[in-house]
C-alpha positions in Angstrom: 15.2 7.5 3.8 14.0 3.6 2.7 10.6 3.0 4.7 8.8 -0.6 4.3 5.4 -0.8 4.4 4.8 -4.7 5.7 1.6 -6.5 4.7 1.0 -9.9 6.2 -2.0 -11.6 3.4 -4.2 -14.3 3.4 -7.2 -14.7 1.3 -7.7 -10.7 0.8 -7.2 -9.6 -2.7 -10.6 -7.6 -2.9 -10.0 -5.5 0.0 -6.3 -5.4 -0.8 -6.5 -3.2 -3.9 -8.2 -0.6 -1.9 -5.4 -0.6 0.6 -3.0 -1.0 -2.4 -4.2 2.4 -4.0 -3.8 3.8 -0.6 0.0 3.2 -1.0 0.0 4.1 -4.2 -1.4 7.9 -3.3 1.1 8.4 -0.4 2.9 11.8 -0.8 6.5 10.6 0.7 8.0 8.3 -2.5 10.7 6.6 -0.6 9.2 3.5 0.1 9.2 -0.6 -0.6 5.9 -2.7 -0.1 7.0 -6.1 1.7 3.8 -8.7 1.2 4.2 -11.9 2.5 1.0 -14.5 2.0 0.3 -17.4 4.5 0.0 -19.6 1.3 -3.9 -18.2 0.7 -6.4 -20.9 0.2 -7.9 -18.9 -2.7 -6.2 -17.5 -5.8 -5.9 -14.2 -4.0 -2.2 -14.2 -4.4 -2.3 -15.1 -8.2 -4.1 -12.1 -8.6 -1.6 -9.8 -6.0 1.2 -10.9 -8.4 -0.7 -10.0 -11.3 -1.9 -6.7 -9.8 1.2 -5.4 -8.9 3.5 -6.8 -11.9 3.9 -3.1 -13.0 5.5 -1.5 -9.7 9.1 -1.9 -9.1 8.9 -1.5 -5.7 6.7 -4.4 -4.5 8.2 -7.5 -3.3 5.9 -10.4 -2.4 7.1 -13.8 -1.0 4.8 -16.8 -0.1 5.4 -19.1 3.1 5.8 -22.8 2.2 2.8 -23.7 4.2 0.4 -21.7 6.1 2.1 -20.3 9.3 -0.3 -17.9 11.0 0.0 -14.3 11.8 2.9 -14.1 14.3 5.3 -16.2 11.9 4.3 -13.8 8.7 4.2 -11.1 10.0 8.1 -11.4 11.8 9.1 -12.9 8.1 7.8 -9.6 6.4 10.2 -7.5 9.1 13.1 -10.1 8.4 12.2 -9.5 4.3 12.5 -5.5 5.0 15.0 -3.5 3.7 14.0 0.1 4.9 15.5 1.8 7.8 11.7 2.4 8.6 9.1 -0.3 8.9 5.4 -0.1 9.3 2.5 -2.7 9.6 -0.6 -2.1 7.3 -3.1 -5.4 7.1 -4.7 -5.7 3.5 -8.3 -5.1 4.5 -7.2 -1.7 6.0 -5.7 1.9 4.2 -3.7 4.9 5.5 -4.2 8.6 5.3 -2.3 10.0 1.7 0.5 11.6 3.8 0.5 8.6 6.5 4.1 8.0 5.8 5.1 12.0 5.3 4.1 12.4 9.0 5.4 9.6 10.2 8.7 10.0 8.8 9.0 13.3 10.6 8.4 12.6 13.6 11.2 10.1 13.5 14.6 11.2 15.1 17.4 10.5 16.9 15.4 10.6 20.1 12.4 7.8 19.5 12.6 4.3 17.8 8.6 4.5 16.9 6.1 6.3 16.0 2.2 5.5 16.5 -1.4 7.7 15.4 -4.4 8.1 15.9 -6.7 6.0 13.3 -10.0 5.9 11.8 -12.6 3.2 12.8 -14.3 2.5 9.6 -17.5 0.7 7.8 -17.1 -2.4 5.6 -16.9 0.2 2.8 -13.7 2.2 4.5 -15.8 4.9 5.2 -15.1 6.1 8.3 -17.3 6.0 11.7 -15.0 7.7 14.4 -12.0 8.1 15.5 -10.8 5.4 18.0 -11.2 7.1 21.5 -8.6 5.5 23.3 -5.4 6.6 21.4 -2.9 8.9 23.5 0.6 10.1 24.6 1.9 7.4 26.8 4.7 7.8 29.5 8.1 6.2 28.1 10.0 4.2 30.4 7.1 2.9 32.5 7.8 -0.6 33.8 4.6 -1.2 34.6 2.9 0.0 31.1 1.4 -3.5 29.0 -1.2 -1.2 26.6 -4.2 -2.7 28.5 -6.5 0.6 26.8 -4.5 0.5 23.7 -3.4 3.9 23.8 -0.4 2.5 21.4 -2.2 1.3 17.8 -2.2 1.7 14.3 -0.3 3.9 12.3 2.9 2.4 14.2 5.9 2.6 12.7 9.6 1.6 13.6 13.3 2.0 13.5 14.3 -1.5 12.0 17.5 -1.7 13.9 15.9 -1.3 17.0 13.5 -4.2 16.4 16.8 -6.5 16.0 17.7 -5.7 19.5 14.2 -7.3 20.5 13.8 -11.2 20.4 11.3 -10.4 17.2 7.8 -11.0 16.8 6.8 -14.4 18.8 5.6 -16.5 15.7 4.1 -19.0 17.3 1.3 -16.4 18.3 -1.9 -16.3 16.1 -3.2 -13.1 17.5 -2.1 -10.4 19.9 0.9 -9.9 17.7 0.8 -6.0 17.4 1.0 -5.8 21.1 3.7 -8.1 21.2 5.5 -6.1 18.7 5.2 -2.9 20.7 5.7 -4.0 24.2 8.9 -5.2 23.0 10.0 -1.8 21.0 8.5 0.2 24.0 11.3 -1.5 25.9 13.7 -0.8 23.4 13.2 3.4 23.6 11.1 6.2 23.6 7.8 6.1 21.4 6.0 9.3 19.6 2.7 9.9 20.1 1.2 11.4 16.3 -1.7 13.4 17.4 -3.5 13.2 14.1 -5.3 9.7 12.2 -3.1 8.3 9.6 -5.1 4.9 9.3 -8.4 3.6 8.1 -9.0 0.6 10.7 -12.2 -1.6 8.4 -14.9 -3.1 11.2 -16.1 -6.4 9.5 -17.1 -9.2 10.5 -14.1 -11.3 9.6 -11.9 -9.1 11.7 -10.3 -11.1 14.6 -11.9 -9.1 17.4 -15.5 -10.2 15.7 -16.1 -13.7 15.8 -16.2 -15.4 19.5 -13.7 -18.1 18.6 -11.0 -15.7 17.2 -11.8 -13.7 20.5 -10.8 -16.2 22.6 -7.5 -17.1 20.9 -7.1 -13.2 21.1 -7.5 -13.3 25.0 -5.5 -16.3 25.5 -2.5 -14.7 23.5 -2.7 -11.5 24.9 -2.2 -13.1 27.9 0.8 -15.0 27.4 2.3 -11.3 25.5 2.0 -9.5 29.0 2.7 -12.6 31.3 6.1 -12.6 28.8 7.0 -8.7 29.0 6.5 -8.6 32.8 9.0 -11.5 32.9 11.4 -9.9 30.7 11.0 -6.5 33.0 11.6 -9.0 36.0 8.2 -8.1 37.5 6.5 -11.1 39.5 3.6 -9.4 41.1 1.2 -6.8 40.4 -0.8 -4.9 42.5 0.5 -7.8 45.1 -0.7 -10.3 43.1 2.0 -12.4 41.9 1.1 -12.9 38.0 1.5 -17.0 37.8 -1.5 -16.6 40.0 -3.7 -13.8 37.7 -6.2 -16.1 35.1 -6.5 -13.7 32.9 -4.0 -10.3 32.7 -5.5 -7.3 30.8 -8.5 -7.9 32.3 -6.7 -7.9 35.8 -5.1 -4.7 34.7 -8.0 -3.0 33.5 -9.5 -3.4 36.7 -6.7 -2.0 38.4 -6.2 1.0 36.6 -9.6 2.0 35.4 -10.6 3.4 38.9 -11.2 7.4 39.5 -7.5 7.7 40.5 -5.9 5.6 37.8 -7.8 7.6 34.9 -7.1 10.8 36.3 -3.3 10.1 37.1 -3.7 8.0 33.0 -5.1 11.5 31.8 -2.2 13.6 32.9 1.2 11.5 32.4 
């Protein structure tokens, strides 16, 4: 079974070297690397071409102009040949058996897997395991992943993705959430109770800059609003969705009381 490792890249060559090293160390060897460069403004893409030139399973593409992360991640999937796909950000890495464990957990009853992951410092040294990762109940109409239970390392069957509308190419953030919710509506997700992914915390990250946080908030609201529309939901907790200014905060507040915490824990 071919696994397509998908990398949406922009100005990240130095971090990419460590990312690439983690891929080459994988115990599961039947994989390809699909990297789409979003018209980097430095010489990163040329360096990556040179750095990976000896690898026959690396396929490199570049957008004709800077198109944003939604467009680039969507193109990554379109270029993939594997039955199973998984995104790896160029500034992150995966544990050496991440592909093997993910493949082992794919079966006819699920269309995607996800795992625990390490939060790491700028040198990619683990600080702690992200605390919210957990198994979620499948086919729950009101699930919107606002607590980020579903997260890295997320892998999915390409044929299941092709039954969705695909990643919204206009999104500049919350792209992974768009992917997760669309696939959640398509079939069962399976949780892997082990950390398979190293997530680097640094000052260039989307979650670290105030301007990027604002865009993230708007995009995340849009993603949840569109998911509700697909599911024919026009009200949440007796409120019209069109009257809710920011859905992620609203849902977190409603789902974070003692009763809902208990229900989440045992659902």
